[in-house]
Structures are given as C-alpha cells and as structure tokens.
ROKOLBA-761579 format. One record per residue: residue in three letters; x, y, z of N, C-alpha, C in turn. Coordinates in steps of 0.001 Angstrom, whole numbers, plus 524288, in hexadecimal, padded with zeros to 5 digits. Each point is the difference from the previous one (the first is absolute). Example, Ala and Ser with C-alpha at 12.3 -4.5 7.8 and 13.67 -1.06 7.14 Angstrom:
<vomars>
Ala833867E9C681E787FC86804A68000080384804B080000
Ser7FEA28041A7FD3080334804A68003C7FCFE80442802DA
</vomars>
This chain:
<vomars>
Met10A014F65623CBB805367FF787FF178008C8037D80677
Lys7FEAE804488003A801518020E8087D7FF427FC698033C
Lys7FAEA7FC1A7FFFC801007FCBF804308051B7FD4580027
Tyr8021C7FDB87FC40805847FD747FF7980482801ED8001B
Lys7FFDD803D980076804948058A7FF348051E7FE1680393
Thr7FD727FF8480410804FE7FE658042B801077FAE77FF76
Thr7FEA57FC757FE36802817FA9C7FF22803087FE847FAC2
Phe7FC1B804E87FBE7802AC7FF4B7FA4A80721803AA8026E
Gly7FF74805098048980579802668004D804177FB9E80255
Leu7FDE37FCB4803AA802537FBBB8021E802C57FC967FB91
Phe7FC2C7FE5B7FB898022A7FBDB7FE97802C2803147FB1E
Ile7FF8E803ED7FF33803C7803A57FB98806927FF9B80162
Phe7FE7C80262806EF8029C80017800A28067D7FAF5801DF
Leu7FBE67FAA9801AD8060E7FC3580064800327FDB37F9D3
Ile7FBFF801D87FD448034F7FC437F87980467805187FFA3
Phe7FEFC803AA800EC805BC802797FF3C803997FEE880442
Ile7FED77FF12803DE805C97FF70806AB802DD7FA677FAA1
Val7FBFF7FD997FE53801807F9737FC8D80512801707FB6F
Ser7FCEA805CB7FD198019A800477FC6F804008032780194
Ala801218015E802F780520803F2801F37FEE9806AB7FE93
Val7FAC6801887FEEC7FC47804827FE1E7FDDF802108042A
Leu802BA8045C802F77FF8180284803507FD508074A8011E
Phe7FE96800DE805247FE398034F800BF802AA803608014D
Asn801AB804A27FDA2804168041E803FD7FD638032080370
Ser7FC8180056800C67FD5780199805217FA537FE437FE84
Cys7FA468024D803EF7FE277FDCE801317FCA28013C7FA13
Asn8001F805087FC0E7FD89800277FBD6803158007F7FC9C
Lys8051D7FE4A8009780382802627FAC7800D17FA177FDEE
Ile7FFF87FEB07FB38801B47FB017FC91804A57FF7B7FE64
Thr801987FC5280268806D98000C7FB277FD8E7FD407FAE7
Tyr7FE7E7FDDE7FFC37FF7D7FC617FB9A7FBB27FA6E8018F
Asn7F97D7FFD87FCE27FF637FA5A800DD7FB13802967F9F0
Ala7FD757FB8D801737FBD8800FB7FCB77FBD7805A07FD0F
Asn7FD94801EA805187FE4D802DF8020B802508067B7FE34
Asn8063F7FEBB7FF85802E5806CC8012A7FF098019F7FA5D
Thr7FD9B80605801CF7FDD28031D7FA0A80496803327FF95
Asn806AB80007803AD80416800FE7FDAA7FFDA800EA7FB78
Phe7FF6B7FB5C7FD1D8020A7FE957FA8C7FA92800D37FC7F
Asn7FD908036F800D67F9638008A7FD0C8033E805A07FC64
Ser7FC6F801527FAE07FED18045F7FEA57FBF57FED87FCC7
Thr7FE23807C27FDB37FD0A7FE4E7FC42801DE800F17FBA6
Ile7FDA87FDE17FBDA801BB7FF837FA7D7FC3E801BC7FCA4
Asn8021A7FF647FB777FB9D8011C7FA1B7FD3D7FA207FD20
Asn800858026E7FCAA7FD9A7FAF17FBF7804EC7FDBF7FDA3
Asn80253802A17FFBA8048C7FE317FB858044E7FC4D8028E
Thr7FE557FB4B801C9803D27FCF48034F7FFB47FC167FC26
Gln80107800787FAD6800B77F9B87FDDD8064E800247FB24
Asn8031E7FDE580432804207FE9F7FA5F803F3806A97FFA4
Asn800C680105801AC803F4804AD7FF678061880052801C3
Thr8019D7FB9C7FE3A804F47FE708018C8039D8033D7FA38
Ser7FD9D8017C7FC3E8016E802137FC4F80259807347FFE3
Asn7FD4780111804697FEBF80843801E88063C7FFA880307
Asp803667FE007FF0C804FD800BD802D8800388055E801C8
Thr7FEF6805847FD3C80120803B38028F7FE2480208803BB
Thr7F86F7FC7C801757FE2C80302804D28041F7FE2F80431
Gln804DC7FD47800FA801A27FD9B80310804708049A8019A
Lys80186803C67FDCD802DA801D5801FA80189803D6807BF
Thr80348800858001C7FF587FFB4805A47FEC1806DC80065
Asn7FF758042E7FB157FD118035B8027C7FA457FFC980213
Asn7FD167FC777FEE97F98F8000E801CA8029780008805B5
Thr7FAA58004A802907FE77802178052E7FE7F7FC6C8028E
Ile7FE097FF7F8044A7FD2D7FD9A801D87F96D8002E7FE1A
Lys7FE62803CD800247FBF7801657FDCB7FF307FBA57FB4C
Asn802B28014D7FC85801927FA9E7F9877FDD37FBB18018E
Tyr8043D7FCDC804E2800877FC1C7FF807FA5B7FE60805B9
Tyr7FE8880539802B87FBBD7FD7C804267F998803F57FF4D
Pro7FFAC7FFC07FB627F9DE804DC7FEB87FC1A7FEB480443
Phe7FDFC804D3802677FB5A7FF5E801497FBAE8018E7FD08
Lys7FC347FC5D8004F7FB617FE557FA757FAD57FE6B804DB
Glu7FC4C803467FE327FB0C7FDFF803397FCF57FB8D7FD63
Asn7FC827FD95803C07FC2E7FCDD7FFC48040B7FABB7FB61
Met8041D7FE4A80149802B87FD9E7FD487FE8C7FADC8057B
Arg7FFB07FBD37FD56800957F950801AB803A87FEC57FCB2
Leu804167FD508025E804547FD177FF267FE857F972803BA
Asn801D07FC667FC8D7FDDF7FAB5800F58057E7FD5E7FDB4
Tyr8037F7FF388060E803FF7FDD57FEA97FE9F7FA2080262
Lys803CA7FB6A7FB747FE107FA09801E4805927FD9580301
Gly7FE9A7FEA6803F98055F7FD9480396800AD7FA2A7FEB1
Ser803247FEF0802EE803267FA127FFBA803857FFF680581
Gly800F57FA938013F803C17FEE38057F7FC028024F803A4
Asn7FB84801D97FF9B7FCCA7FFFB805EC7FB05802CC7FFFB
Glu7FC9E7FBB4803047F918802DE7FCE17FF7D805A98013F
Tyr801C880212803C77FEBA8054A7FFEE805DA804E67FBB8
Ala800F67FDF77FC7D80325803237FB757FC80802007FC1F
Ser7FBD57FE387FEF47FC8C8037F7FC307FCFD80370801B6
Lys7FE818033F7FE197FD6880512802147FF668040F7FE14
Asp7F9D78017C7FE4C7FF2D804F97FE358009C80673804D6
Val8038D803AB7FCA07FF0F804B8802A37FF638030D7FD1D
Tyr7FB9080367802CA7FD5C806027FE308040580281800F8
Val7FCCD805907FDC0801F5805F28022F7FC5A8011980469
Asp8003C801A7804827FA20800118029B80124807C680063
Phe804158028F800947FFF9807E57FF33806867FEEB7FF55
Ile7FFDF805F37FB8A80367801927FCBE8006480709803F0
Lys804958009D8028A7FD90806C580253805F78016080088
Gly8016A8035A7FD42804E0803297FC82804957FD6A800B0
Asn803937FEC08027C8040E7FB4A8002E7FF7C7FC5680314
Lys7FB3C7FDBE801347FFFE7FBF1801DB7FBCE7F96B7FE4D
Leu7FEBF7FD2A800977FEAE7FB1D7FBFF7FF467FCDF8043F
Gln7F9BF7FE4B7FF947FD0F7FDF88050D7FF487FA327FD02
Leu802B17FBAF800327FE877FBBE7FE327FD987F9DC804EC
Arg7FD557FCFD7FB227FB927FB28803118029C7FD377FEDB
Ser8015A7FBD4801F3803F07FB2C7FF087FB717F8D48015B
Ile7FC8C7FF3E7FBAA7FBBE7FC64801F6803167FB647FD7F
Asn7FECF7FD0E805328020B7F8DB7FE6F7FD2A7FDC4801E6
Ala8008A7F9FA8001A7FD3F7FC87801DF800417FF4E8072B
Gly8042B802FF802297FCA480018805667FED18022E80418
Thr802E7806957FA537FE8E804D88065980243806637F9F9
Thr7FD4380477803D480160803D77FC7D803188041C80210
Ile803DF802017FD33802BD803A58034E7FFC0805117FA5E
Gly7FE6380494804D3800C0804B57FDF8805FD80311801A8
Gln80282803617FBE880541801167FFF2800A78068D7FDDC
Val8017C8022A80103800F6806877FD88805F48019880007
Leu801518003C7FAEE80459800B87FBF58004E806917FFC8
Lys804EB800C9801FB80248805928013E8035A800F37FB42
Tyr8009A804177FB1F803B38004B7FB5A802AF80675803A9
Gly802F37FF7F7FE6C8044080471801968056D7FF62801AB
Asp803768067F80052804CE7FEEA800D0802887FACD7FD9C
Gly7FF4A800187FA7E8037D7FB997FC8E7FCF77F9CD7FFF2
Gln7FDDC7FE9E805687FEE57FB04801197FA6E7FF9B8007B
Leu7FD8E7FAFD7FFDD7FA2D7FC2A8015B7FFA77FCBE80356
Thr7FCB680303804B2801277FF4F805557FB227FB8680287
Leu7FED07FC87802977FCE17FE05801A17FFFF8034F80525
Ile7FB27801B2801138001580478803D57FB8A7FCC880556
Val7FC677FC747FD7D7FB148002A8022D7FE1C7F9487FFDD
Ser7FEF97FD76803497FFA37F9637FEB87FAA27FFCA80464
Lys7FBC77FCCD7FE5F7FCA87FF838046A7FC527FAB47FD2B
Gly8013E7FB21803437FDF57FC147FE687F9717FE1E802D7
Glu7FE647FD317FD187FC0E7FE4C7FF777FB6F804757FF60
Phe801C98022E7FA7D7FD7E803E77FE167FB6B7FF967FCAB
Tyr7FA2A7FF1B8034D7FD0A7FE347FBE07FAE28045B8008D
Tyr8020780455801767FC128056C7FF71802B7803C87FD62
Arg7FD9C803E87FD0080242803317FB8B7FFAF804C58047B
Asp80706801CE802D47FFED804D680213804F6801317FDD7
Asp800AB806307FF8F8041D803467FE14804BC80054803F6
Leu804817FCCE7FDB9803167FFFC803EB8062D802C980030
Thr7FF15803037FB6D804A9803CA7FE678004180373805B8
Ser7FC2C80077802818023B806EB80259800EE7FBDC80494
Leu800357FB61802B38018C7FDA8804488056F803058006E
Gln8031E7FC258055680460801547FF77802E67FCB27FFDD
Ser8056A800AA7FEED802877FB4C7FC1E801367FBAB804C1
Asn7FF967F9F97FF9D7FFC27FECD801B2804B17FA017FEF1
Val801A58025A7F9D0804557FCBE7FC2B80247802407FDDC
Asn805B68012A80054805288017A7FE32803447FE617FBBA
Glu7FC5F7FBBC7F97B801CB7FC9E7FE07801FE804587FAED
Val803D97FF107FE9F80132802EC7F9D4801097FB5D7FEAC
Ile7FB26800F47FA8F7FFEC7FC947FBAE803C28007B7F9AC
Leu7FFF3803ED8008C8026A801F47FBEB802AE804638001A
Lys807A8801C47FE047FFEB804A88017D80666800417FAD5
Glu7FD45803E97FF68802FE804F27FA8A80587800AC8027D
Pro80441800687FC7A7FE067FF7A7F9EC7FEF67F94E7FF63
Leu7FD6C7FF177FB9E800097FBEC7FFE9803637FCB37FA35
Gln803FF7FF3E8025C805937FDCD7FE90801E77FAF780370
Lys8006A7FB877FD35803377FA9F8015A804AB8038A80325
Gly7FF8A7FCB2805AB802A780194802FB7FE2D8021880589
Thr7FB9E804CD7FE917FDE38032E804CD7FC927FE0B8040E
Ser8011D7FEF08045B800A07FD69804A07FEA08023980471
Trp7FD207FF64804A47FE40800EE8056A7FF167FA53801EE
Thr7FFE1801DB8061C7FEF87FBE8804487FAC980164800CF
Leu7FDE67FBC6801527F9D4801FF8039F801347FF7380479
Ala7FB72801508020E801F280059806AB7FF927FACE80420
Asp7FDE57FBA97FB9C8019B7FB8080408803E17FCD97FEB7
Gly804D9803E57FCF3803AC7FDE37FDB4801A57FD9F7FB77
Arg7FB957FFBF7FD21800797FD977FAC980186801A57FD2C
Lys80179800B87FCAB804C1801AC7F98F7FA6C7FD4F7FD0F
Arg80039806347FC987FD36800F37FACF80411803E07FC5C
Ser7FFFA7FDBE7FAB9802198027E7FD657FEB47FF777F8D7
Ile8002E803E27FDAE7FF4A7FE1A7FA3E804837FCFE7FE44
Thr7FDBE7FCAD7FD6A8055C7FC0C7FDFA7FDD07FF637F9DC
Gly7FE33802B57FC9F7FF647FFB37F8FA7FBD0804AA8005D
Thr8005C800977FBFF7FB89803F77FC677FF677FE787FB88
Asp8001C7FA3C7FE917FE097FFD77FC407FECB7F9E37FE74
Ile7FE537FCEF804B7800687FB5B8004C7FB5C7FCAE7FBE3
Ala800607FCA27FE917FB3D7FCFD7FDB67FD957FCAF80367
Val7FA8B801B2801147FB007FC6A802B57FC7A7FD247FC83
Asp7FC7D7FE55803287FCE17FC997FDA37FB787FDB9802DB
Thr7FC6A802B27FE927FA0A7FF7C803B77FCF07FE7F7FC6A
Pro7FB607FEED802537FAEA7FF167FD9F7FCE7804CE7FD10
Ser8019C803AD800097FF48804E67FD8A80241802377FCDE
Gly805D07FAFD7FE75804B38037E7FAD2803938004E8040D
Lys803118006A7FB35806447FFC480126802378064C800FB
Tyr802667FFFC8029F8013F806E8801E0807347FE407FE35
Lys802348052E7FFD68054480343803467FDA98022F804A0
Ala804A47FDD68039F7FD9D80260804558047B80294802D3
Leu7FF8F8039E805DE8034480221801D47FE2F7FB62805CC
Glu806467FEEF801497FF607FB308027180189800A5807B3
Val7FC878004E80227801C880023805C2800C87FCA68017C
Thr8050F800BA805CC7FFB57F979801FE80043802BC80553
Thr7FD0C7FC8C803B7800A0801E0804DC8015A7FA8E803F0
Thr8050F7FF35804B6802407FB01800888016A801DF80540
Asp7FFAF7FAFE803507FFE37FF20804DF802D17FB6E8018E
Asn8016C7FCD3804478028D7FC807FE587FE887F9F37FF74
Asn7F8E9800E98001E7FF9E7FCA97FF5A7FB5A7FE4C7F9CE
Ser80090804B27FE9E7FCDE800917FA63800D0805DA7FCE3
Thr7FDE17FFF67FABB8008C801ED7FDC77FB25802D77FB0B
Ile7FE17803567FF697FBFE8022C7FDDB801EF801FF7FB2A
Lys7FCA97FFA17FC4A801CD802557FA807FB6A802B27FE7E
Asp7FF9680555800327FB83802877FC53800B5802727FC17
Tyr7FD5A7FF6F7FADB8018F801077FB087FA5F804C17FF6C
Tyr8006A803737FF337FF53803F97FE0B800F78021E7F7FF
Val7FAB1802C67FE86801F3800837FBC17FC58805747FDE8
Val800C08038C7FC8C7FF26805F2800DA7FA337FF247FE14
Asn7FCF9804C8800AE7FAF87FF177FED97FD897FC198015A
Ile801BE7FDE3803267FB867FA9A8012E802D07FE688075C
Gly801B18013D80149801277FFB7804FB8042D7FA2A8016A
Leu7FED27FDD88044A800967FA768030F7FD9B7FB467FC13
Val803857FD317FD097FD497FA5C7FCF9800377FB878027F
Lys806917FF4D80457800A47F942801FA8034A802A8804BE
Thr7FF047FB8F8025D80204801A680547802867F800802AE
Val804697FF0F7FF61801DB7FBC8801748026380034805C9
Phe7FD8A7FC8F80253802427FFD1805EB803527FAF47FFC3
Thr804527FEE38013E803317FD3A80186800FE7FD94805DA
Ser7FF0B7FD2B801A2802AB7FE108053B7FF177F9F77FF63
Ala806097FD43802557FFE67FA62800D78007A7FDE67FC21
Gly800E6800447F9B2800EF7FDFA7FB997FAE67FFD47FDF8
Ser7FB9C80262802307F8BC800B77FCD07FF91805CF7FF8F
Asp7FDE58003C7FC0D7FB75804C67FF047FAD1801928017B
Ile7FF9A804537FF527FC7E800AA7FFC97FD99804917FD76
Val7FCAA7FE837FB5E7FF04803397FB177FB698040F7FFA3
Thr7FF35806A1800A07FBBF801917FE1C802D4802937FBFE
Ser7FC668001E7FA6C80039801F37FB6F7FA1C8019F7FF75
Leu802AB804B77FC137F98E802E97FDAE7FD6C7FD6F7FBC6
Lys7FC6E7FEF37FFC27FC697FDAC7FE307FCE7802BC7FAE0
Asn7FBFE802DD803097FF88804197FCBA7FB44806B38030D
Ser7FFA58036B7FF237FDAE8048E800767FC547FFB87FE6F
Ile7FC398035E803F97F9CA800A87FD4F7FEDC805F7800B9
Pro7FFA8802D97FD847FE75805EE8005D7FB2A8018F800EB
Asn7FE8A80431803C07FC66801DD801E77FBB17FB8E80326
Ser8044B7FE008027F7FD587F99E804587FF058050F805A4
Pro7FBD07FF5F8013F801257FFE3805A47FE887FC3A80304
Val8011F8016E8045B800C87FEAD804057F9B27FD57802A2
Val800807FA9B7FED27FA207FDB1801EB8003A7FECA80524
Gln7FC2F801AF802AC7FF347FDEC8049B7FA2C7FFFE80324
Thr7FE107FB348027C7F9C07FE3D7FF6E800258013B807B5
Ile7FAA1805248002E7FEFF8019D8063A7FB5C7FE258013E
Lys800CA7FF6F805287FB147FF25802D77FCF18057E80052
Phe7F9E28014A7FCE67FECE804C08038B7FC1F7FE85803CB
Tyr8000D801D18041D7FB107FD29804EA7FB17807197FF19
Tyr7FBE77FADE801307FA49806077FFE87FAF47FE5B802C7
Pro8002D802A5802B97FB467FD308038F7F806800157FD0B
Lys7FF107FCEB801D37FBDC7FED97FEAB7FCC27FFD080389
Ile7FB068057E8001A7FC857FFFA805327FB407FC487FCE7
Thr7FF4C7FCEB8077F7FD777FACA800207FA0F804FD803C8
Asp7FBA67FA73800217FD198025F8025E801CA7FF9480783
Thr803BE7FE25801E3802917FDBA80436805718032D80295
Asp80260800FA7FAC9805A1801B2800038025B803107FB62
Val806527FE19800C0801BE8027A7F98C806307FBDF8009D
Ala7FC3E7FCE37FA938033E7FBB07FFA9804CD8030D7FAA4
Ile804A87FCD9801E8804218015B7FD84801147FCCC7FC08
Met801278023E7F9EC801197FDEA7FB8E8053C800E87FF01
Tyr8033C7FB217FBD680382801E77FD4D800887FDD37FAE3
Lys80128802457FB58801AD7FF197FB2B804967FF8D7FF34
Lys8039E7FC877FCC88044D8005D7FD3580025803337F810
Asn80156803A780204801AE803407FCBB805F47FEFB7FC7F
Thr7FFFC8003F7FB52805AA801D07FC648009F805157FF0B
Val80438801FF800E5802598053C7FEE18051E7FF637FC6D
Asn7FF7C806C97FD8F804877FE527FC3B803388078D802E2
Leu8048C7FE3F80151803BD8040580186803357FF3A7FC12
Lys800358073D7FD66804B68005C7FD5E805528021C802B7
Thr803AE802F17FE0F8022580087800D47FED1806F0804FA
Asn8031E8002C802FD7FDBC803AC803227FB018012C8011F
Glu7FEFD7FCB57FEE47F8ED7FFB3802987FE738002B80493
Asp7FCB2803578028F8011B7FE16805397FC137FE7C801A4
Ile7FF7C7FBA6805C17FCAB7FD1B801337FBDC80229800DA
Lys800B1803CD802BA7FA7E802D3803B77FAF38027C7FB05
Asn801FC7FFD67FB5B7FC10800E77FBD07FC4E7FB307FF2E
Ile802E27FD5A7FF917FD127F89A7FF947FC3E7FF2B802FF
Phe801FD801F2805D07FBCD7FDA8804C67FBA3807387FF85
Gln8023D803FD7FFE97FBF68017C7FE087FA767FF397FD07
Ala802C2800057FB467FBC17FD2D7FB5E7FE387FBE980274
Asn800587FCE18028C7FDC17FB4B8013F7FC5A8012D804A4
Phe80085802BF8033F7FD548036D8046B7FC59801C77FEEE
Arg7FFD2803037FCB27FD008015D7FDB47FA277FED97FD9C
Lys801317FC907FE747FB0D7FB707FCF67FF7E7FB1C803A6
Thr7FD1D7FCCB7FF137FF8A7FA03800A9801267FAA17FCD9
Leu804C87FD3B7FFCD7FE9C7FBF27FE4D7FDB17FA0B80127
Ile7FC8F80320803837FB3D7FA95803267FB6C802A37FF8B
Asp7FB6F7FD377FD4D7F9B0801B97FE147FEB07FED2806E4
Gly7FC8A8047A802A57FECF80039808088043A8024D80107
Thr8035C800597FE0480633804348059A7FE4D805F47FE3A
Leu802CA802F0802B580054805D18004E806187FF9A7FD42
Pro800988047F7FD828044B802D77FF1980170802C88066B
Leu806D57FF788001D8030A8022B804777FED3804F47FF53
Ile7FFBB803F27FCDC8025E8044A7FF417FC188030F7FB12
Ser7FE268061C8021E7FDCC801A77FB5F803E8802CE7FA6A
Asn7FCF3801CE7FD84803187FE5D7FB4080177805E47FF9D
Asn7FFD780345805F98016E804E98015A807887FF868033D
Thr7FED07FA2A801AD804DE7FF9B8036E80282800217FD7B
Lys80568800E1802618063B7FE407FE10805E17FE17802A9
Ile7FFAA7FC6E7FF34805197FE73803E4803BA8020F7FFCD
Asn8013880354802508051D8051A80151804FC7FCAC7FF8B
Lys7FE577FCD8802E68074E7FC778018A7FF2E7FA0380247
Leu803397FD067FBE88008D7FBF480215804F07FCBE7FF93
Tyr802FF7FC01805BF801FA800088003B8023A7FC4780498
Leu804C27FC1C7FEF7801217FDCE8034F804BD80062803F2
Asn7FFB280146804F2801EC800868042F804607FD1A80118
Tyr804387FDB57FE3C803A67FB977FFF6801A37FFC88075B
Asn7FFB98049E801B9802AC7FF7B8047B7FC637FD458032C
Glu7FBA18028E7FF117F9C37FD52804D47FDC07FADF7FDBF
Asn8023C7FECC7F9497FBD77FD1E7FF9C7FAD1802607FDAD
Val7FF58804467FEF97FA02800E3801117FEEF8024E7FB77
Val7FB507FF237FE307FE63804B67FA297FD648048E8014C
Tyr8008F804547FE0C7FE098043D801117FC998001B7FB1F
Ala7FC5E802B6800007FC17800A87FBAA7FCE8806F1802F1
Asp800D08043D7FC727FE6D803E4800E67FB37802087FD67
Phe7F9EB8005C801127FD76802B77FD487FDDE806197FF96
Ser7FFEC801037FBC17FC848059E7FFE37F92F800FB8049D
Lys7FEB5802788006D7FC1A801D48030B7FB6C7FD507FE95
Glu800B8800707FA197FA397FC0A7FF667FFEA7FAC780200
Phe804817FD9A803787FDF77FAD9801B37FD337FE6680333
Val7FFAA8047F803707FC4B7FFC1803DF7FB82803157FDF3
Thr7FF53804D87FEFB7FA20801C97FF9D7FE437FEAF7FD59
Glu801657FDAA7F95C7FE7A7FDAF7FBDC7FD8D7F85480162
Met80153800858066D7FF147F9FA801087F8B47FF897FF44
Asn7FE7C802C3803257FA3E8007F800F07FE5F7FA61802A2
Ala802F07FF23803C0800807F906802C17FE1A801CD80568
Gly7FC4A7FA4C801A18016F7FEEA8067B801717FE37800A6
Thr800C87FD5680424804577FF0B804A9803217FAD87FCBF
Ser7FABD7FCD47FE02800957FA3F7FEAA8024D7FEE67F9CE
Lys7FDCD804697FD90802BC7FFDF7F97B804E88037080009
Glu801B7805268045E804E88013B8003A803C27FAE1800D7
Asn7FF5B7FD5380505802817FC3D800AB801D37FC017FABB
Gly7FC007FF1A7FE16800067FB317FB5C80480802887FB85
Val7FE43805D87FF9C80365803CA7FBBC807B0800FC801B0
Leu7FF4C7FFD8805118064C80091802E7801707FA427FFF7
Thr7FC937FC898029D801857FAD57FE818017E7FD417FBA4
Ser7FDC9801867FB7D8017B7FE817FC7A80588802837FB09
Val800CE805F48028F8037B801B87FE228053B7FF04803F3
Val7FFF97FEFA80442804BB7FE4E802458019E7FC3E7FF47
Asn7FBA37FAA77FDDC800407F98C7FE8B803B7801767FA42
Thr7FDA4803A37FBCC804847FF9E7FBA08038C8028A7FFFF
Leu8025C803D780384803C2801607FF68803DB7FD3B80161
Gly7FD437FCDE80694803167FB78802AF801E47FBCC7FCA7
Asp7FCCE7FE067FE72800B57FB357FB7C803EA803C67FC61
Tyr8003E802AC7FD3D80440801197FBBC804B680061801EB
Phe7FFB180257806048075B803057FFC47FFAC7F99780647
Asn7FDD47FDEF7FE99801BD7FB7A802628003180211806C5
Val7FCE180278803BD80076801F7803327FBED7FF4F80248
Lys80196800ED8078F7FB147FE8B804757FC218075780001
Glu80287803047FF8C7FDE78047D8007A7FEA0805CF7FBCE
Val7FD6D801A28007780036804557FDA27FE0780402802BA
Arg802CD8059B7FD8280075804ED802807FD228043C7FCF0
Leu7FBE37FFA6801047FB78803D27FDFC7FE808047F800D9
Thr801998044D7FBC37FFBE80832802857FC5D801337FA70
Val7FE1B802DD802777FD5F803D27FC758027B807A880017
Asp80214800977FAC0802A1803BE7FEF68051F8011580471
Gly801B67FA29800A1804A980239803E57FF6D7FDFB8062E
Lys7F81380248801898005B7FE77805477FE8A7FABB8005A
Glu7FF097FE28807407FEEE7FA7A8000E7F76C7FEE37FDF9
Tyr8014F7FAFD7FD6F7FB22800797FE677FA98801778067C
Ser7FC0D801BE7FDCC7FC508026F803117FB81801B07FECB
Ser7FBEA7FC71800BD7FA6B800FF7FEAA7FC888008F8034E
Gly7F9E27FFBF7FF0C7FE5F7FFA98051C7FF1C7FC00802AD
His800B47FC407FD107FF647FAF980449805EE7FD5D801CB
Ile80423801187FE4A804997FD067FF79804E6804EF80117
Leu8014380179804EA80575803527FF75806687FB5880130
Met80155801037FE368062A7FF6E80028803E5801B9802DD
Gln801867FE438028D805E280328803678046A8019C7FC87
Lys802D5802AE8017680480801A77FC3A803BC7FA33800D3
Gly800C47FDFD7FC56804667FB407FE597FD847FAAD80065
Glu7FAD180276801DF7FCA17F9FB7FF7A7FE617FCBE7FB88
Asn8008D7FB257FE6F800927FC517FBC37F9FC7FCE27FF96
Phe7FF1A7FFF87FB8E7FC9A7FC977FF257FFB47FAE37FED6
Lys7FF637FB5F802827FFE27FAC47FF1F7FDC07FD5B7FA5C
Val802867FCF17FE3B7FF477FE0E7FD9E7FC047FA7780116
Asn7FD497FE437FCA57FA947FD618031E7FD337FD817FB42
Tyr8043F7FA457FF3C7FC047FCC27FB537FC917FD10800E6
Asn7FE1F80081803467FCDE7FB74804177F9A8800367FDCB
Asn7FF627FB0D7FE117FAD28009C7FE637FF308010C7F948
Ala804968033D7FDFB8001F802137FB107FD627FB037FBF1
Thr7FC8B803987FD847FFE57FB407FC8C801F67FF927F89B
Glu8012D7FC877FE49803FF800287FAF27F9A68010B7FC31
Val7FFDE803367FA9C7FDBD7FEE07FC0D801137FE487F93A
Lys7FF0B7FD617FFCC803F07FEEF7FADD80165802AF7FA61
</vomars>
C-alpha cells in the first residue's frame, strides 16, 4: 500500500472532484468515503431499536449520541462510490479526545475528535495514516464542529468553509444493514450538495447520505465487532553474521494494536528477539525504547533507547553496523521515512566505533536486504 499511496491519493482526489466531494484544506475532509467525521464507536445493541423512542429525547448529550468505546471495529457498507465502504477503529481515547482510524479501499485516515463546551469538534486530520501514532497531542489543524448542544431540532451553526450545519430532526426513522432506528438527524448544506448524518443513542453514527447533482453516496453501519484490535503487518530487519560480512534479512510479522497501545512496545518486544533463524536480536532484554515518534515537520523518526542499547550490544564494527541498519530500516519502513534519529538516554548515538554529531540522522538503506518467508 505504501508504494502506491501517492497514486491512490491523486486518484481519490480526482474521483471526488467529479463527484463534487472536495477537501476543505490539505488535511481536512468535507465529505468523501474516507471521512471519519462520520464515524463513531458503538456497542452491540445495534438491532431494531425503533420502538425505544424514549432514548431520543433532547435531554441527551453528545456523549450519549457519540460514545467513546475502546477496541471497537465498525464496519460500514457503502454505495454510490467504491470508497464509501470502510472499517473504523479506535486508536486512542485520551480524556475528552478520541482518535479514529478509517480504512477503505484507497487509503487510511487518522482523525482526532474533542468533546467540550457542549460540542464535538474535529481538531486533527492526517491523511495516508498507515502507521500507529498518537495524534491527540498535536496542534489542531482542523476546527470543524460535528455536533452541537442542545441536541434539538433547530440548533444550527456555520462551519469555517461557509457550509451550514443544523439538527433537522430528533426522531427520524432510518434503515441500515445493522437494523432500523430512530435517529438524530444532522444536515450539512452548501451550494452544490447536502449531507445527512444519523446518530443513535448508545450507538453513534449509523448512516451518512451525501447528495450532489441528483446522485447519492451512502455509508451505512453494517456491524460492529467488540474487542477488535488494529491488525498491521510490519517488516522486521535483523543482521546475520556471515564468514565475510553481515547480511541484512527481514521478515513480515503481524501485530495487534489495542486502543491506547503504544507502538514502541511492539518494536521493543520484537527487537529483543529474532524472527529469523541465524540472525541476531537488535537489543538486549534490558534495553528499553524510551521514546519513539515521528517528527512531522522534519519527516524523521526519533527513537531514544536506554544506555543498554550500547553497553550490552557487545559488537564489533560489522555487527554494530548491522544492528543499526536493521533498527533504522525497520522504523523507516514502518513510518515510511528515509531518515531516523537514534539517541541514547537523550544524547546522540555514541559507541567505540560510531559517533553521531548533534542533529545527524541515520539513513534508511534497503540495498541487498533479503526477505525470509
């Protein structure tokens, strides 16, 4: 997927131009099949709640209509556009912030929603988000109010791009593959299109209908699967000592990421062991990864290890180069970057053989790396 993501992004953009589905900014999405603005966490009681009208009273809050739930996979069926179907996962819940991951046939988008001051607001949106990273602490790059209290017909607001959004009903019948409901209807309009979102108490968003030029793109809740981690495949690189040199080998490994799980723990566990016979682990059992994150401004991965990374490596120059190449390749491939900054307890990497200058990065190098099935 990573190799084709630029092509996908351009193709999706052209598709949505034709469909009058446009981005409001470089990362903000007005509506398309990838738009996690319209996703929410839900529980298992998704079947036929049309008789439970009492749950739709206007004294409910946004927390009722948009519950934050861990480890939920939401499966949406789409029509009218090949990207309208999608799976939505909950990456992080941090206080009043919810980070979602929306995956469709073309791309993956990460978004952060914040609940406060009587409204639910999209504050961060990150396209082509194929890796795990906590976006909840990033500076806001979007400011789009998704829901606003009081949740009653007539509540309305204007979005930054000039579109109008309002609550147009509190007890609207809606039919989805997961069941029939009485829902809160939120309508968004501009000069060329209309979006209707339908939210249900204790469930969340169950349906979105985008209408433009007489045609509809529909995304409807099909089912929800509790206790569903995000499943990713990662290439782990390891050095193999030969008679004359150090060979770099790699093997794909499937990992499960639950809500709020830090990706650095996944790398730490896999660096401490080897997945390939005859290769070496990258770190000792005492070595810890203190920090691991992607610097978005520099497009560089920062990885800080404990001192044991160096003191317990017990390596000559060739082996050390093999270990460092393997660490850098693994992290670089996962985050799709070309450079990695390795530090030890906050200081530049330094050993008896290699001394990195302040601000100096290691370069990813996949030359002659061999895959092991």
